[in-house]
N, C-alpha and C positions, 0 to 999 in steps of 0.2 A: 387905252385899256390895257392891263396887264395881259402877258402871254398866258393862254389857257393851260393848265396842269393836265396830265395824264388822264387823272380821274374824270374831270370835266369833258375832256375829249371824249373818253368813253361814254360818258353819259349821253352827250351830243350824238354819238354815232348810233346810240340805242334809238334816239329820237328820230334820227333820219331813217333808220330801217322801217318804224313804224310809220312815218310820214309818206315814204313812196310805197309801201304795201298797202295804206289806205287809199292814197292817189289811185291805186289800179283796181282797188275793190269798188270804189265810188264811181270810176270810169267805166267799169263793167256792169255795175247796178243802173247808171243812166241809160244804159241801152236796153233794159228791162222796161222803162217807163214807156206807155203808148203815145203819150201826149208830148209833142214837141216842146212846149213851154216847161214841163216838168222834167223833161230830158236835160234842157239846157240849165236848169236849176240846180240838178244833181252834179252835171257836168262841172257848174260853177264851185261846187264843194270840192270836188276832185281837184280841181285846179288850185284851190286854197292849200290843200294838201301838198302838192307838188311846190308850190311857192315857198311854203314852210321848210319843206326839204331842203331848198336852194338855200335859204337862210342859214341853216345848220352847215349846209356844206361850205358856204362862205368863211365858217369858223373852222371847220375840221381840215377843209381842202381835201376831202375825200369822197369817193364815190361809194355807195353802199347798196347791195343788192336787196330786192325785197324779198319778204317772208313767202315763198310759193305755198308752204303749208296754211300760213294764215290767209292767204286770198282764195285758196282753193276752199277752205273750211268756211269762210263767211259766204263765200258766193254760193256753196252747195246748201247752207241754211235758208238763204234768200230764196233759193228756188223751191225748196221742200216747205217751208214753214213761213215764207213770206219776207219781203224786204224789211218789214218794220222791226219783226224779232230780230233779223241778222244785225240791222243798225243799232238798235238799242242794246243788244249784247255786246256788240264791239265798243259801243260807247260806255257801257258800264265797265267793260274791262279798262278803258282808258282812265276812268275815275281813280283807279289804284295809282296811276302814273301822275296824278295831279301833284301829290307834293314833292316829286322829282322836279317836275316844272317850276314850283313855286322856288325852289333852292337855288334855280338859275337866273331868278331875279335879281338883276344887279350885275350879273356875270354877262349875261346877253340882252342888250337893249330892248330887241323885237320881242321877247320872252311874253311879256304881258299882253301885247295884241293877239300872239298866237294862242295864248290860254283863253282869250275872249272869244276868238274864232272857234276853238274846239268846243268850247261851251254851247255856244250857238247851233253847232251842226246837227245835234240830233234834234232839237226843237224845230229847225228849218225843215229839215228832212220829214219828220213825222207829218207836219201840216201839209207837205205837198202829197203825201201818200195818202190815196185812197185804196185800201185793199179790201176785196170782197171777204177775204177770210176774217178780217177784223170786224166788217160790217156785220157779219152773221155769227160773231164768236157767241153771243147770248144763245143761240139755237145749240151750238156744240156743247155749251156748259150744261143745257137742260138734258141733251141727249145722253151725254157723259155720265152726269150725275145719277139720273134715272137708271141707266143701264147698270152702272156699278152698285147701288143702292138694292134695286129689286132683284138682280140676277144673282149677285152673292148669296143674297138671302134665300133665293129660290133654290139654288145649288146645294148650299149648305143644308137646307131642310130636306131637301130630296135624297142626299147622300146619306143621311142617316135613317131616312124612312124607307129606302129601297136598298141602300148598301150593294149596288149594283152599277158599274162605271157607265156600261153602255146604255141602261136605261136612263140614268141620271143624264148622260150627255144628250141623248135624243130628247129626252123631255125637255131639258133645258134650251136646246135650238129652237124647238118647236114654240116654247114659250116666248123666247126671246125675239125670235122673228116675229112673231105675232105682236109683242108689244113695241118692236122698233116700228111696224105699219101703224100701228094705233097712235103712238106718240108723233108720228109723221103727220098722221091725218089730224090730231089735235093741234098740231102746231099751225098746220094750214089754215084752218079754221080761226084760231086766234090771232094769227098774223093779218088774215084777210080783213077781220074786223077792225083792228089798229090801223092798219093801213100805211104803216111807217117803213115796210121793206116788203120784197116780194114775196108772197104766200108759198111759190112754189119752191124758190130757192131755200128759204126758211125752213118747209118741210124737209127738202132734200138733206141739208145740212143736219137737221136734227135725228132724221131717220138712219142716214148713212154712218154718223158718230155711233149711235146705238149698235147697229148692226156690227160695226167694228169691235165695239167693247165685248158683244155677246159672242163673236167668232174666238176671240182670245181667252175668255172666259170658260168657254165651253170645251175648247181644244184639248185640254188634259183629259176630260172624262173620254174622249173618242181616240185617244191615242195610248192611254195606259190601262193596264189591268187591275190597279187597285182603286177603288173609289176614295180612300182617306188620302191617299199620296195624291191623287188628282185634286182632290179639294185643296190640299196644301198650296199646290203648284197655282191653282185658280187664285188663291187669297194672295200668293207672291204676285201673279200677273195684275191682280187689281191694286196691290201697292205700288207696282212700277209705274200702271198708268195714273194713278191717282198723283204720284210724285211728278212724272213728266209733264202732263198737263197742266197743273198747278203752277210748275217751275215755267212753261212757257206763257202762262196768263200773268204770272206775276211780272215777267219781263215785258210784256206789250203793254200791259195795263199799270204798271209801275206800283203795284201793290205787294205787302210784304207775304214773302212766301210762307214762312213757318205756319202762322197761324191757319191760314186756308188749308195747307196739306194737313195739318194735325185736325182740324175740324171735320173735314171729309174722310179721312181715315178711319176716326172714331166712329162716326156715323156709319159707314161703309160694313167695317168689322163688327160693329156693335149689331147693326141688323143681321150679319151673317150668323153670329154666335146665338142671338135669339132664336132665329130659325133652325139652327142646329139642333137647340133644346126642344122646340117645337116637334121638329121631325123625331126626335128621342121619343118624346111623350105620345106620338100618332102611333109610332111602331110598336111601343109597348102596350097601349090600351087597345089599339085595333088587332093586334098580333098578326102585323104584316109580315110575311115571309115570301121572298122574291128567290 
């Protein structure tokens, strides 16, 4: 085989950096697994990454330091949002490097096997991982969707009907907490009948998600002195939460992000707008003045 040129050496050095970084990430992730067999399986993937690193090193004859920022970032995501989210997000980033891998076919004899290994890692890992976060993601979806649709509508209607930020905030908080408890109770009874999951945990995830959404939507009314400015910030918070959750869901469930985001955004903001108009009508016809 001909001697590698500087361009190919540079490509391989980038590959090395990714491989050694992912070797450390998977090694750390293996320590988060509770069962010995799963820990060993994740460790095997880590060993594969190290083997790939050494293959590239045999061509570049150089040591490469790992990306500490990448390691920190993906381990942080794993601890906060779960191993599945972290792994799938990392592997999605690697899909963009597939073209660079293919260009090295014929240059590096082992590259085709490395590509096969990389493509199999995500599927292998996801099969191994059984995260409670994902098991109850349906309950989280229910809690978040209901809270966003119901409370943005309620706050929008109250904003124009009352035009007093503190009253709107308190009324919204009381309504939201009561709705969170009601949703949790309904989810408990529903899950108990189905018998597929723990009713208590399902109710907990639904109620907790609902309450978190309520907190962030109501907060602007409790902190600001203008009800309309508070409503704008509440709508902004709703858009951010819709975007964040749908991105998380699209990564772990491998579904299109844009369509789900647009659909939920239109529903939530549409309900808020209609409630705002209803609040205006109620204020006008009932002559409410606070």
